[in-house]
C-alpha positions as CSV (number, residue, x, y, z in Angstrom):
1,X,60.0,91.0,128.6
2,X,63.6,91.8,129.3
3,X,64.5,91.6,125.7
4,X,61.8,94.1,124.7
5,X,63.2,96.6,127.2
6,X,66.7,96.2,125.9
7,X,65.5,96.8,122.4
8,X,63.7,100.0,123.4
9,X,66.8,101.3,125.2
10,X,68.8,100.5,122.1
11,X,66.4,102.4,119.9
12,X,66.6,105.5,122.2
13,X,70.4,105.5,121.8
14,X,70.5,105.7,118.0
15,X,71.6,108.7,116.1
16,X,69.6,110.0,113.2
17,X,71.9,111.5,110.7
18,X,71.2,114.4,108.4
19,X,71.7,113.9,104.7
20,X,74.9,115.9,104.9
21,X,76.3,113.7,107.7
22,X,75.3,110.6,105.7
23,X,77.1,111.9,102.6
24,X,80.2,112.8,104.5
25,X,80.5,109.3,106.0
26,X,79.7,107.7,102.7
27,X,82.5,109.8,101.0
28,X,85.0,108.9,103.8
29,X,84.2,105.2,103.4
30,X,84.6,105.4,99.6
31,X,88.0,107.2,100.0
32,X,89.2,104.6,102.5
33,X,88.1,101.8,100.1
34,X,89.9,103.4,97.2
35,X,93.1,103.7,99.2
36,X,92.9,100.1,100.4
37,X,92.2,98.8,96.9
38,X,95.2,100.7,95.5
39,X,97.5,99.2,98.2
40,X,96.0,95.7,97.4
41,X,96.6,96.1,93.7
42,X,100.2,97.2,94.2
43,X,100.8,94.2,96.6
44,X,99.3,91.8,94.1
45,X,101.3,93.3,91.2
46,X,104.5,92.8,93.2
47,X,103.6,89.2,94.0
48,X,102.9,88.5,90.4
49,X,106.2,90.0,89.3
50,X,108.1,87.8,91.8
51,X,106.1,84.6,91.2
52,X,108.3,81.8,90.0
53,X,111.4,84.0,89.7
54,X,114.9,82.7,90.4
55,X,117.9,84.8,91.4
56,X,115.5,87.2,93.1
57,X,115.7,89.5,96.2
58,X,112.4,90.7,97.5
59,X,111.9,94.5,97.8
60,X,110.4,96.0,100.9
61,X,111.1,97.3,104.3
62,X,111.6,94.7,107.1
63,X,111.4,97.4,109.8
64,X,107.7,97.0,110.2
65,X,108.1,93.3,111.1
66,X,108.0,92.1,114.7
67,X,111.3,90.9,116.2
68,X,111.7,87.2,115.7
69,X,109.8,87.1,112.4
70,X,111.2,85.0,109.6
71,X,111.3,86.7,106.2
72,X,112.5,85.8,102.7
73,X,116.0,87.2,102.1
74,X,116.6,85.8,98.6
75,X,115.9,83.1,96.0
76,X,119.1,81.9,94.2
77,X,119.6,80.7,90.7
78,X,118.4,77.1,91.5
79,X,115.4,78.3,93.4
80,X,116.8,77.8,96.9
81,X,115.3,80.1,99.4
82,X,117.3,81.9,102.1
83,X,115.4,83.3,105.1
84,X,116.5,85.7,107.9
85,X,115.1,86.5,111.3
86,X,114.2,90.0,112.2
87,X,116.4,91.1,115.1
88,X,115.0,93.2,118.0
């Protein structure tokens, strides 16, 4: 019986949206998804460009990394990798 009461309380808390509110939320979600997809495509293109490369230095900003994080600094002409540690 406790479960039925919980369900009824939950049903009383719901919000019924108008068609305009529904469309606004749907539009915002579509815009977010479009921005996320663009960022993902750019990241994948960057990875594909760098894949298997030698004598390569990654592009990007390390300022967003947490202190103590290891990151790739370069790949030399014989595919040796050099890493650095983000300082505080």
